[in-house]
C-alpha positions as CSV (number, residue, x, y, z in Angstrom):
1,M,-23.4,11.0,9.4
2,A,-19.7,11.2,8.4
3,S,-17.3,12.9,10.6
4,P,-14.9,15.6,9.4
5,T,-12.0,13.1,9.8
6,I,-13.7,10.6,7.5
7,A,-14.4,13.2,4.9
8,A,-10.9,14.5,5.0
9,N,-9.5,11.0,4.6
10,A,-11.9,10.4,1.6
11,Y,-10.7,13.6,-0.1
12,A,-7.1,12.6,0.5
13,N,-7.6,9.2,-1.0
14,L,-9.4,10.6,-4.0
15,A,-6.7,13.1,-4.5
16,K,-4.1,10.3,-4.4
17,L,-6.1,8.4,-7.0
18,T,-6.2,11.4,-9.4
19,S,-2.5,12.3,-8.9
20,S,-1.0,9.0,-10.0
21,A,-0.7,6.4,-7.4
22,A,1.4,3.2,-7.5
23,V,-0.7,0.3,-8.7
24,R,-0.3,-3.0,-7.1
25,A,-2.1,-6.3,-7.0
26,P,-4.3,-7.0,-4.0
27,E,-3.3,-9.6,-1.4
28,S,-6.0,-11.9,-2.6
29,G,-3.7,-13.2,-5.3
30,G,-5.2,-12.2,-8.6
31,P,-4.7,-8.9,-10.4
32,S,-7.3,-6.3,-9.6
33,F,-9.0,-4.0,-12.1
34,A,-6.9,-1.1,-10.8
35,A,-3.7,-3.2,-11.4
36,M,-4.8,-3.9,-15.0
37,T,-5.7,-0.3,-15.7
38,N,-2.7,2.0,-15.2
39,L,-4.1,4.6,-12.9
40,A,-1.1,6.8,-13.5
41,Q,-2.2,7.1,-17.1
42,L,-5.8,7.8,-16.0
43,A,-4.6,10.6,-13.7
44,N,-2.4,12.1,-16.4
45,P,-4.4,12.5,-19.6
46,G,-1.4,14.0,-21.4
47,A,0.3,10.6,-21.2
48,V,-2.6,8.9,-22.9
49,S,-3.1,9.4,-26.6
50,A,-6.3,11.1,-27.7
51,P,-8.8,8.9,-29.5
52,A,-8.9,9.0,-33.3
53,S,-12.2,10.8,-33.3
54,G,-10.6,13.9,-31.7
55,G,-12.9,13.8,-28.7
56,P,-11.8,13.8,-25.1
57,S,-9.9,10.7,-24.0
58,F,-11.4,8.3,-21.4
59,A,-8.7,9.3,-19.0
60,A,-9.6,12.9,-19.2
61,M,-13.3,12.2,-18.7
62,V,-12.4,10.1,-15.6
63,K,-10.2,12.8,-14.2
64,D,-12.9,15.4,-14.8
65,V,-15.6,13.3,-13.0
66,L,-13.3,12.6,-10.0
67,G,-12.5,16.3,-9.8
68,S,-16.2,17.3,-9.9
69,V,-17.1,14.8,-7.2
70,M,-14.3,16.2,-5.0
71,E,-15.5,19.8,-5.7
72,T,-19.0,18.8,-4.8
73,G,-17.8,17.4,-1.5
74,R,-15.8,20.4,-0.7
75,K,-18.8,22.7,-1.3
76,S,-20.9,20.5,1.0
77,D,-18.2,20.8,3.7
78,A,-18.0,24.5,3.2
79,Q,-21.8,24.8,3.6
80,T,-21.7,22.7,6.8
81,V,-18.9,24.9,8.3
82,A,-20.8,28.0,7.3
83,M,-24.0,26.7,9.0
84,A,-22.0,25.8,12.1
85,S,-20.8,29.4,12.3
86,G,-24.3,30.7,11.7
87,K,-23.7,32.1,8.1
88,A,-25.7,29.5,6.1
89,N,-29.2,28.2,5.9
90,V,-30.1,24.6,6.9
91,M,-31.8,24.1,3.5
92,D,-28.6,25.1,1.7
93,V,-26.6,22.5,3.7
94,V,-29.2,19.8,3.1
95,T,-29.1,20.5,-0.6
96,A,-25.3,20.5,-0.8
97,V,-25.1,17.2,1.2
98,A,-27.8,15.6,-1.1
99,D,-25.8,16.7,-4.2
100,T,-22.7,15.2,-2.8
101,D,-24.5,12.0,-2.0
102,V,-25.9,11.7,-5.5
103,A,-22.5,12.4,-7.1
104,L,-20.7,9.9,-4.9
105,S,-23.4,7.2,-5.4
106,T,-23.2,7.7,-9.1
107,L,-19.4,7.4,-9.0
108,V,-19.5,4.2,-7.0
109,S,-22.2,2.7,-9.3
110,V,-20.1,3.4,-12.4
111,R,-17.0,2.0,-10.7
112,D,-18.9,-1.2,-9.8
113,R,-20.2,-1.5,-13.3
114,V,-16.7,-1.1,-14.9
115,I,-15.3,-3.7,-12.5
116,Q,-18.2,-6.1,-13.3
117,S,-17.7,-5.6,-17.1
118,Y,-13.9,-6.2,-16.7
119,E,-14.7,-9.5,-14.8
120,D,-17.2,-10.5,-17.5
121,I,-14.5,-9.9,-20.2
122,L,-12.1,-12.1,-18.2
123,K,-14.6,-14.9,-18.2
124,M,-15.1,-14.9,-22.0
125,P,-13.7,-17.9,-23.8
126,I,-10.9,-17.1,-26.2
């Protein structure tokens, strides 16, 4: 089970990601997916032009998803604290933690798929 310190660090890292962080290449030598995709633009949908179809931009969707995952985690933490103080039911805590686990697992799966797709594009012959 994750400690409160680990959870707080995870939220801080996610908040940094959504609030425009400096992008740099990893020490491994090659550019990373994050270096190729300007995270500052992803975090600031106003800086990215809207698609021609008039729908929400990809950057706005990414920001919304990251925000919802963060909010789910905060609700889970609040339920855990409420249970520790005797104000919440164990079932509510288990449900909140399960929701957070599903949201985070989905986010990680999508991130892995995006990175894999980017690597596949790099391997394509020109």
